[in-house]
C-alpha positions in Angstrom: 2.5 3.7 -6.6 6.2 3.6 -7.4 7.3 5.7 -4.4 5.0 6.6 -1.5 7.0 9.6 -0.5 7.5 11.5 -3.8 5.4 13.5 -6.1 4.8 12.1 -9.6 6.7 14.4 -11.8 3.7 14.8 -14.1 2.1 16.7 -11.2 5.1 18.7 -10.1 7.8 18.5 -7.5 7.9 18.2 -3.7 8.7 21.9 -3.6 5.4 22.5 -5.5 3.6 20.4 -3.0 5.2 22.3 -0.1 4.1 25.6 -1.7 0.6 24.2 -2.2 0.4 23.2 1.5 1.6 26.7 2.6 -1.0 28.4 0.4 -3.7 26.1 1.6 -2.8 26.7 5.2 -2.8 30.4 4.7 -6.3 30.1 3.4 -7.6 27.7 6.1 -7.9 24.8 3.6 -7.2 21.3 4.7 -5.6 18.8 2.3 -6.3 15.1 2.3 -4.2 12.7 0.1 -5.2 9.5 -1.6 -3.4 6.6 0.2 -3.1 3.4 -1.7 -2.0 0.6 0.7 -3.4 -2.6 -0.9 -0.9 -2.6 -3.8 2.1 -1.0 -5.3 3.2 -0.6 -8.9 5.1 -3.5 -10.4 7.9 -0.9 -10.9 8.1 -0.2 -7.1 11.6 -1.0 -5.7 10.1 -3.4 -3.2 8.5 -5.5 -5.9 11.3 -5.4 -8.4 13.8 -6.5 -5.8 11.5 -9.3 -4.6 10.9 -10.6 -8.1 14.7 -10.4 -8.9 15.3 -12.5 -5.8 12.5 -15.0 -6.6 14.1 -15.5 -10.1 17.3 -16.7 -8.4 15.5 -19.5 -6.4 16.3 -23.0 -7.5 13.7 -25.8 -7.8 12.2 -26.6 -4.4 13.8 -23.5 -2.8 11.5 -21.2 -0.8 11.8 -17.5 -0.4 13.8 -16.3 2.6 13.0 -12.9 4.0 16.4 -12.8 5.7 18.0 -12.8 2.3 15.5 -10.5 0.6 13.1 -8.8 3.1 10.8 -7.6 0.3 9.6 -11.2 -0.5 7.3 -10.9 2.6 5.9 -7.6 1.3 3.8 -9.4 -1.3 1.9 -12.6 -1.6 4.0 -15.1 -3.6 2.9 -18.7 -4.4 3.9 -21.6 -6.5 0.2 -22.5 -6.9 -1.8 -20.6 -9.5 -5.0 -19.0 -8.1 -7.5 -16.6 -9.4 -6.1 -13.1 -9.2 -2.5 -14.2 -9.4 0.1 -13.5 -12.2 3.0 -15.7 -13.2 6.5 -14.3 -12.9 8.0 -14.9 -16.3 10.7 -17.6 -16.4 9.7 -19.1 -13.1 7.1 -21.3 -11.5 6.1 -18.5 -9.1 3.0 -16.3 -9.0 2.1 -13.1 -7.2 -1.2 -11.8 -6.1 -2.5 -9.0 -8.4 -6.2 -8.8 -8.0 -6.7 -5.6 -10.0 -4.0 -6.0 -12.7 -0.7 -7.6 -13.2 1.0 -4.2 -12.9 -0.4 -3.7 -9.4 0.9 -6.5 -7.1 -1.0 -6.8 -3.9 0.8 -6.0 -0.6 0.9 -8.6 2.2 -0.9 -6.5 4.8 -0.3 -9.1 7.5 3.4 -8.4 7.2 4.7 -6.4 10.2 7.4 -5.0 7.9 4.7 -3.7 5.5 2.8 -2.2 8.4 5.9 -0.4 9.6 6.4 1.0 6.0 2.7 2.2 6.1 3.3 3.8 9.5 6.4 5.7 8.1 4.5 6.8 5.0 1.6 8.1 7.1 4.1 10.0 9.3 5.9 11.4 6.3 2.7 13.0 4.9 1.3 14.1 8.2 4.7 15.9 8.8 4.1 17.6 5.5 0.9 19.0 6.9 -1.8 16.9 5.3 -5.1 16.7 7.3 -5.8 13.1 6.5 -6.2 10.4 3.8 -8.7 9.0 1.4 -8.2 5.2 1.6 -8.3 3.5 -1.8 -10.2 0.2 -2.4 -10.9 -0.6 1.3 -13.0 -3.7 0.4 -10.1 -5.1 -1.5 -7.4 -5.2 1.2 -8.3 -8.8 1.8 -10.3 -10.1 -1.1 -13.6 -11.6 0.1 -12.7 -11.3 3.8 -14.7 -8.5 5.4 -13.4 -9.3 8.9 -9.8 -8.9 7.9 -10.5 -5.7 5.9 -12.2 -4.3 9.0 -9.4 -5.4 11.3 -6.8 -3.8 9.0 -8.8 -0.6 8.8 -9.0 -0.5 12.6 -5.2 -0.8 12.7 -4.7 1.9 10.1 -7.2 4.2 11.9 -5.2 3.7 15.2 -1.9 4.3 13.3 -3.1 7.6 11.8 -5.1 8.8 14.8 -2.2 7.9 17.2 -0.1 10.5 15.3 -2.8 13.1 14.6 -6.0 12.6 16.6 -8.1 14.9 14.4 -6.9 13.4 11.1 -9.7 12.9 8.6 -10.0 9.4 7.1 -12.5 8.4 4.4 -12.5 5.1 2.5 -13.7 4.0 -0.9 -16.0 1.2 0.1 -18.1 -0.6 -2.5 -20.3 -2.4 0.1 -23.5 -1.8 2.0 -23.4 0.1 5.2 -24.2 -2.9 7.4 -21.0 -4.7 6.3 -18.6 -2.0 7.5 -20.5 -0.1 10.2 
């Protein structure tokens, strides 16, 4: 995900999407979109600005969200841990459980949740009927309780805007874990 509110040019334009939505509506077809909220691309503006800022920090300096708000959008650390990638030329790492090019979002950040809220509103305003949620068991690695709490928040966020919105999640776990 490089931009949550654009169409990848390999798939067309926003005008193409609007035409698709109009044709689907005329035929009584609901459209759901894939919604990836656990990570962005390493080329997303939030991440590139955060990394540029991290690279300016001197030894012993800690990131300051009042200087660069995007540093709180991701999970940065000076301690190496499994699932973290080093920022070249620094002693800093970022969480990237799937791949170095997919930095994990800090879903506990109120700013990130506000961004997700705005993204959801954008697509609902475009007429989508709901969302397929990507990698729901990986929002918080190894922490089912936090995954469930985040999904409850996301459900409230979406249903508060469109009560009949359809949500379905990719969940590689047994039914007892998430029911």
